[in-house]
N, C-alpha and C positions, 0 to 999 in steps of 0.2 A: 579535531582539527582536517581540512582535506588531505594538508600534506602526509598525513597518517595514514590517506586512505590510498596513497600516491599506484601502489602497486596494483589498484584496481580499476583505475583511471586511467586512459590516454593521457599523449603528451598534448599541450598548446603549444600553436603556432601562432604567435600575433606578430602583425606587421601596423605602420601608421604611415598612410602616403599624405604627404604634404603638396597639395594643387593649386598649380597658378591660376585663380581667379581671369574673367575675360574683362574686358575694358570696363564696360558698363556694369559688371557685376563687384571689381573693384570702385569703381565710381561712389555706388551707392551705398557701399560699406563705409567708406571714408566720408563720406556726408553724413551719413548716421552718426559716427563714432564721433564725429565733430559738434553733430547737434546734441549729442547724450553729454558730451565735458562740457558745453556750454550752460546747459541747462542743471546739470549736477552740482556746480561750483554752491549754485547755495539754495538748492534743495531740501526739504524735508529732508526725516528718514524713508517715510512712506513712499515719494515722490523719486527716491533714490533706487529704492528697491524696484519700482514700475521701470525706471530707466535701465538699470541692471536686466531685467526681464527682456527689455528692446533689445540690450547688443545678443543678449542669448540667443534672440528669434535671429537678429541679421547673421547669426554665423549657422541657422541652419538652413533656412530658404529665403528668396524674396516674397515666395507666396504664402509664406508662414509672418512674414516681418509687415504686411502691406497690409491687412486689416489692424495692425496696433498702431500706426501711422498715421490711418486715417481717423481711430477715437484720438489720438493726440494731437489733431488739428494741424500735422505734419504732413499738408496733402501735395506738395511740390513733390517730396521723396515718396509718397504714397503712388505718385504718379510715375514717378524713375524706376520704382520696384514693379508695378504693374509691364512696365514695356521689356522686362526680361523673359525672355524664354528657354532659357537652357543655362545650366552654372557648371560649374568644374566637375561638384560632388556629383550632378546628375550624370555628367557623360561618362565617370570612372564606372557610379555605380554599374549604367545599362552595361559597361563594358566587361565589369566581374560577374553579373546575372548571365550572362551569354557564355561568359568561358565556361563558369561553372553549371550553366546548362547542359553545355556539348560535353561535361566531364560526367555528368550523371548524378552532379550534388543537389542536393535541395540546401538553399540559402534562407536564412533569415536575418531581415532586413529591422533595424530600431530606428527607430526618432522620437524625440520627447515633444515632439509637437502635431496636432492633427492637422493644421493645413498644407505642411509639409508630406505626411501621411497620405493626404490626397490626391497632391501632385506627383507624387512617386507612384501612385497604382495607375493615375490617367498616363503617365510616362511609361511604364511597364505595358498597360495595354497596349498603346501604341508602337512599341519596339517588340508586340509580339511575344512578351513573358506573363505569360498568364500567372496571377497573385492571389493568395488571398490575404483579404485584411482583417486586420484585429486590433481594436479600440476600446475603449471605457465606454463609450457611447453604445455599443451591441449589446442585445438583449444576453443573458446566459446562453438560451438557445443557441444563438446566431454566432456566439464565441465559440461555441463546443463546435460547430459546424464549418468555422475555418481552420480552427484544428486539424478535424476530421480532414478537409480537402487538400489541405497541408500535407497531411502523412500521406494520403490513401493519393491525389490526383495531381495536386501543383505544384510546381519547381521552387515557389517564391511564398514566404509568407512577410506580408508586410505591415511592421506593428510599431505601436505606441510605448509608452510604459508600463501600460497594464497588463504585458505577458510576460513584465520582469520580474514577477512573482508567481509563484502557485503554479507554472505550468513546467511539462514534463516533455520537450521537445525532445530527446535523444535520439530519435531516427535521425537527426541532421544534426551535419558536425561542422559546418560553415555560417558564419554571423558577421555582418558587416555593420558599423556604428555611422550612419548618414552624419548624424551629430554625437559630440562629445559631452558627455555628462560631465560637470565639475569638481565630481564626486569619486572617487578611486571605488571605492566601494558599491555604489550605481553600476559601472562598468561590470563589476566580479558579479552582480545580480543578475544581469542580464545574461551575461554568458554561461550562467548557472543553469540556465535552461537545455543548455544543450550538452555542457560538461558535468557530467552526473552520473551516478553507479546506473549502468543500463548502455553508455555508451560505447562500441567498439572499434572506433577511429580515429585517428588523430584530430585535435578540434581546431579548424583553420578561423582567425580572427584577422580583421580588417577593419581600420579606423581610418574616417575620411577625413582628415584636416584643410581648410582653405588658407594659403598662406597669406600673413599680413592679417590675421585676423587675432581676434582676442584667445580664439581658440590655441594659436598655435603658440602663444606663449602660454597658456592652459598646459601642455604637453609639459612642460618644465615644473610646473606648481604640483601637477599629478603625479609625476615620477619623484617629486622631493615628500608627497604625502602617503603614496606608497611605499617609500621607504622607511617612514614613519611607523604606518601599519605594521610593516614587518618585525621594528624593535617592539612593537606593545603585544600582536596579537600572534606573532609566527609568519611563517612564509607565505606568501602570497604568490600563485602562478601567473606567468605571463600575460598581460592583461593591454600593455602598450607595443612592446615587440622591438623590434628593429624600427626603424624611422627614416622613411624613404630620402634620399635627397642629402642636404649637409646640414641638418637640425643638430646641434650639438649639447648636448646634456652638460658635458663638463662647465663648458663656457656658462 
């Protein structure tokens, strides 16, 4: 158990930032959620699974969502998604990256979706934040080069779940979740890339969540699941941390 290695590992410090979306962003999310509810009422199990995926994409970014909306034939919503050029999460991420870069920290940024990853890479470049990019579509050589560049040169690694397993990144001690996995063990898996033997600094984790979305409700579900895992398999270190603003787990 990780708890048995406590004396060999530094502390984790986690926080969850609940962000207020802009008007267009909130309108898109509400419209997509309404459409998902309407179709979901009489949908087959396979269709419901696809609609669940749409809802997860909506919580990640408009750029991840738009191609799927087109495929579903929801072209009006796809057009709405394509008009959005920034989100609350994107702005918060750039602010975090600038702050950590000024402090000399390396940061690994996780997202579940490739389109969100591509957008974040463009956004970081525009903000003059050099970043290595890692995803499952890269060759083994390119993956190794991305990790080497991050270790030796660049302050940021932008990655999908492809780096959630099997990569040792303990030369970095800061992690940001742009979208929140709906499984607490997946967050644990991501964090395990930097919180492992060889890490000699306190690990800092920030989760970004948009207000008024399913992700905000998932926080409560994750808290319950984390408590359940603790009952079954023992102690889990902090992975959600304190939640900014007034989110109330008790309620």
